[in-house]
DRENBA-239379 format. One record per residue (C-alpha): x, y, z. Coordinates in steps of 0.25 Angstrom, whole numbers, padded with zeros to 4 digits, always signed. Example, Ala and Ser with C-alpha at 12.3 -4.5 7.8 and 13.67 -1.06 7.14 Angstrom:
+0049-0018+0031 +0055-0004+0029 
END
This chain:
-0312+0112+0054 -0300+0105+0052 -0287+0111+0053 -0277+0106+0043 -0264+0111+0051 -0269+0102+0063 -0270+0089+0055 -0261+0077+0060 -0257+0076+0045 -0246+0085+0048 -0241+0080+0061 -0232+0069+0066 -0229+0066+0081 -0215+0061+0083 -0212+0052+0096 -0198+0047+0100 -0199+0035+0110 -0190+0026+0117 -0196+0015+0125 -0209+0022+0127 -0219+0009+0126 -0226+0014+0139 -0227+0029+0137 -0229+0030+0121 -0242+0024+0119 -0249+0035+0128 -0243+0045+0117 -0247+0037+0105 -0261+0036+0110 -0262+0051+0113 -0257+0053+0099 -0267+0044+0093 -0278+0053+0101 -0274+0065+0094 -0285+0074+0089 -0284+0076+0074 -0291+0087+0065 -0300+0077+0058 -0293+0074+0046 -0290+0060+0049 -0275+0061+0049 -0267+0052+0058 -0256+0058+0067 -0242+0053+0063 -0233+0048+0075 -0219+0044+0074 -0213+0037+0086 -0198+0035+0085 -0195+0023+0094 -0180+0026+0098 -0173+0013+0103 -0185+0007+0110 -0183-0006+0118 -0197-0006+0124 -0211-0009+0117 -0213+0005+0113 -0214+0000+0098 -0222-0012+0100 -0231-0003+0109 -0234+0006+0097 -0236-0005+0088 -0247-0011+0097 -0254+0003+0097 -0254+0003+0082 -0260-0011+0082 -0270-0007+0092 -0275+0005+0084 -0270+0015+0094 -0263+0023+0084 -0273+0022+0073 -0275+0038+0073 -0259+0039+0071 -0249+0037+0061 -0239+0031+0070 -0224+0028+0065 -0215+0020+0075 -0200+0022+0071 -0191+0012+0079 -0177+0019+0080 -0164+0013+0084 -0156+0026+0088 -0142+0023+0091 -0134+0029+0103 -0131+0041+0106 -0143+0046+0097 -0153+0037+0104 -0160+0048+0112 -0173+0056+0111 -0168+0067+0102 -0164+0057+0091 -0177+0050+0093 -0186+0062+0093 -0179+0068+0081 -0181+0055+0073 -0195+0055+0077 -0197+0069+0072 -0189+0067+0059 -0198+0055+0056 -0210+0063+0058 -0205+0073+0048 -0201+0063+0038 -0215+0057+0039 -0222+0071+0037 -0213+0073+0025 -0216+0059+0018 -0231+0062+0020 -0229+0076+0013 -0234+0084+0025 -0228+0098+0023 -0233+0105+0036 -0229+0093+0046 -0228+0094+0061 -0220+0086+0071 -0225+0083+0084 -0215+0078+0095 -0219+0071+0108 -0213+0060+0117 -0218+0046+0120 -0222+0049+0134 -0231+0060+0130 -0247+0060+0129 -0252+0070+0119 -0266+0076+0121 -0276+0074+0109 -0274+0088+0104 -0259+0088+0104 -0256+0087+0090 -0267+0097+0085 -0263+0107+0096 -0248+0106+0092 -0252+0108+0077 -0261+0120+0080 -0251+0127+0089 -0241+0125+0077 -0249+0134+0069 -0242+0145+0075 -0228+0140+0078 -0217+0130+0073 -0216+0121+0085 -0226+0118+0097 -0221+0113+0110 -0232+0106+0119 -0234+0107+0133 -0230+0096+0142 -0240+0091+0152 -0233+0082+0162 -0241+0069+0165 -0237+0062+0178 -0230+0048+0176 -0236+0043+0189 -0251+0047+0193 -0246+0050+0207 -0236+0061+0203 -0230+0068+0215 -0237+0081+0218 -0224+0088+0220 -0220+0085+0206 -0233+0090+0200 -0231+0103+0207 -0216+0103+0202 -0222+0102+0187 -0231+0113+0189 -0221+0123+0195 -0212+0120+0184 -0223+0123+0174 -0225+0135+0181 -0211+0140+0180 -0211+0138+0165 -0225+0144+0163 -0219+0156+0171 -0207+0157+0161 -0216+0158+0149 -0225+0168+0157 -0212+0176+0158 -0210+0175+0143 -0223+0179+0141 -0221+0191+0149 -0208+0195+0143 -0207+0190+0129 -0220+0182+0125 -0217+0173+0113 -0228+0177+0102 -0227+0163+0095 -0229+0156+0109 -0240+0164+0116 -0245+0161+0130 -0250+0152+0136 -0240+0143+0132 -0231+0131+0138 -0216+0130+0137 -0215+0116+0132 -0208+0112+0119 -0202+0098+0121 -0203+0085+0113 -0215+0080+0120 -0223+0090+0112 -0216+0097+0101 -0223+0100+0087 -0217+0108+0075 -0218+0108+0061 -0210+0098+0053 -0204+0107+0043 -0198+0116+0055 -0193+0103+0061 -0185+0100+0048 -0180+0114+0047 -0174+0115+0061 -0167+0102+0058 -0175+0093+0067 -0175+0089+0081 -0161+0089+0088 -0157+0075+0091 -0152+0077+0105 -0154+0068+0117 -0161+0079+0125 -0168+0092+0122 -0171+0088+0107 -0185+0095+0109 -0180+0108+0114 -0169+0108+0103 -0179+0107+0093 -0187+0119+0099 -0174+0127+0098 -0172+0123+0084 -0186+0127+0080 -0185+0141+0087 -0171+0143+0081 -0179+0141+0067 -0189+0152+0072 -0200+0142+0076 -0211+0146+0085 -0212+0136+0097 -0227+0136+0102 -0230+0131+0117 -0245+0130+0114 -0253+0128+0127 -0262+0118+0119 -0251+0108+0116 -0248+0099+0127 -0244+0084+0129 -0243+0076+0142 -0229+0070+0145 -0225+0060+0156 -0217+0066+0168 -0210+0052+0169 -0196+0053+0175 -0189+0043+0166 -0187+0047+0151 -0178+0045+0140 -0171+0058+0139 -0161+0064+0150 -0165+0078+0151 -0179+0076+0146 -0193+0076+0152 -0190+0064+0161 -0178+0071+0167 -0186+0083+0170 -0197+0075+0177 -0187+0067+0185 -0181+0081+0190 -0195+0086+0194 -0197+0073+0202 -0184+0075+0209 -0188+0090+0212 -0203+0086+0217 -0195+0076+0226 -0187+0087+0232 -0174+0081+0227 -0170+0094+0219 -0175+0108+0215 -0181+0112+0202 -0173+0124+0196 -0176+0132+0184 -0171+0145+0178 -0176+0158+0186 -0186+0168+0182 -0175+0179+0178 -0169+0169+0169 -0182+0168+0161 -0183+0183+0161 -0170+0185+0155 -0171+0174+0145 -0185+0179+0140 -0179+0193+0139 -0166+0189+0131 -0175+0180+0121 -0184+0192+0119 -0171+0201+0116 -0166+0190+0107 -0179+0189+0099 -0180+0205+0098 -0166+0204+0091 -0173+0198+0079 -0181+0211+0077 -0169+0220+0080 -0170+0232+0070 -0156+0230+0065 -0158+0215+0064 -0157+0203+0073 -0141+0202+0073 -0141+0216+0078 -0152+0212+0089 -0144+0201+0094 -0131+0210+0094 -0138+0219+0103 -0141+0208+0112 -0126+0206+0113 -0124+0194+0104 -0111+0193+0097 -0110+0194+0082 -0105+0179+0081 -0117+0175+0089 -0127+0183+0080 -0120+0177+0068 -0122+0163+0073 -0137+0165+0076 -0140+0170+0063 -0151+0180+0067 -0154+0183+0053 -0159+0169+0050 -0168+0168+0062 -0183+0169+0057 -0188+0175+0070 -0184+0179+0084 -0187+0164+0089 -0176+0159+0081 -0167+0171+0085 -0169+0168+0100 -0167+0153+0098 -0154+0155+0089 -0148+0166+0099 -0150+0157+0112 -0144+0144+0104 -0132+0152+0101 -0129+0161+0113 -0138+0156+0123 -0149+0163+0131 -0141+0175+0133 -0144+0176+0148 -0137+0170+0161 -0139+0156+0163 -0151+0152+0171 -0148+0148+0186 -0160+0140+0190 -0168+0142+0202 -0178+0133+0210 -0191+0132+0203 -0199+0140+0214 -0189+0151+0213 -0189+0152+0198 -0205+0152+0199 -0205+0163+0209 -0196+0171+0199 -0205+0169+0187 -0217+0173+0195 -0211+0185+0200 -0207+0189+0185 -0221+0186+0181 -0227+0194+0192 -0234+0182+0198 -0236+0178+0213 -0225+0170+0219 -0228+0155+0217 -0234+0147+0229 -0225+0137+0235 -0231+0123+0237 -0227+0115+0249 
END
């Protein structure tokens, strides 16, 4: 039986690119291979070519001529974005805005935007899995699966990737123990970055779109969604493969993180993260702020009981918050996390602390 809410007719994939003639064809082929719901609708794809000086646009044109994109409605927009706005935030916003406009022109009232990157490769069920997860959420983050840029990846680097994933999965396990999110039940991952984001087009418009900032534009959009009361789902069935390349377009982005990990694996520096007690304090603080939403005397009284000043409470406008998700996000945006700033510790120490809080055995050391 067909499921209308999984139809490609409501979706558009938005991709900002800059000089990605080599990587982009892999993504386009993976999008062309997406499994539809049988209604014959082609998947819309917007590629925003941002100041490209290589053969990116020509390569895409060649793929169209060869019939590779026959299952897609592909639109390539060449943009000459002037400095200092010529960065990924501007390009991604323009690609998403183009997606919104495309859906509006075709009269789609329940449209969905999917964001990804030029060096990603989507599994065949990526679009359908996103649409399915969106049934009980307003935004979906996909799990990032790191693919080695070189087939002979350093074993020490592979082990580091696994240990970092264990750290973040332990942070989520602690949250499940202390304050499990009803809208994002376990098992879940923790990724919500631009390589795999999905949200309702009407919500995108309502929050003012993606902030056009040079770095961290994806997390800024997630914050806007949460401040609006949006539920962000980290569904384990939604994933996408991304390159672990150490050369990227964004300072502070994925490539910067991969370069850092390579230095750590080579013994050039330590990998440090916030300790377990930081996460326990933060989870308990967020639980208390969320509880203020249902305070018997109103959320203003609940926030006052947590020590927030009247001016801060007025600026947060708790009465305008549609749910506790929005209240927590707005409180943190206004007054911060409300706990001492984290002092990061080496990864092994941080993991041992998390395992202790979770009642797990001390982690084994790898020589």
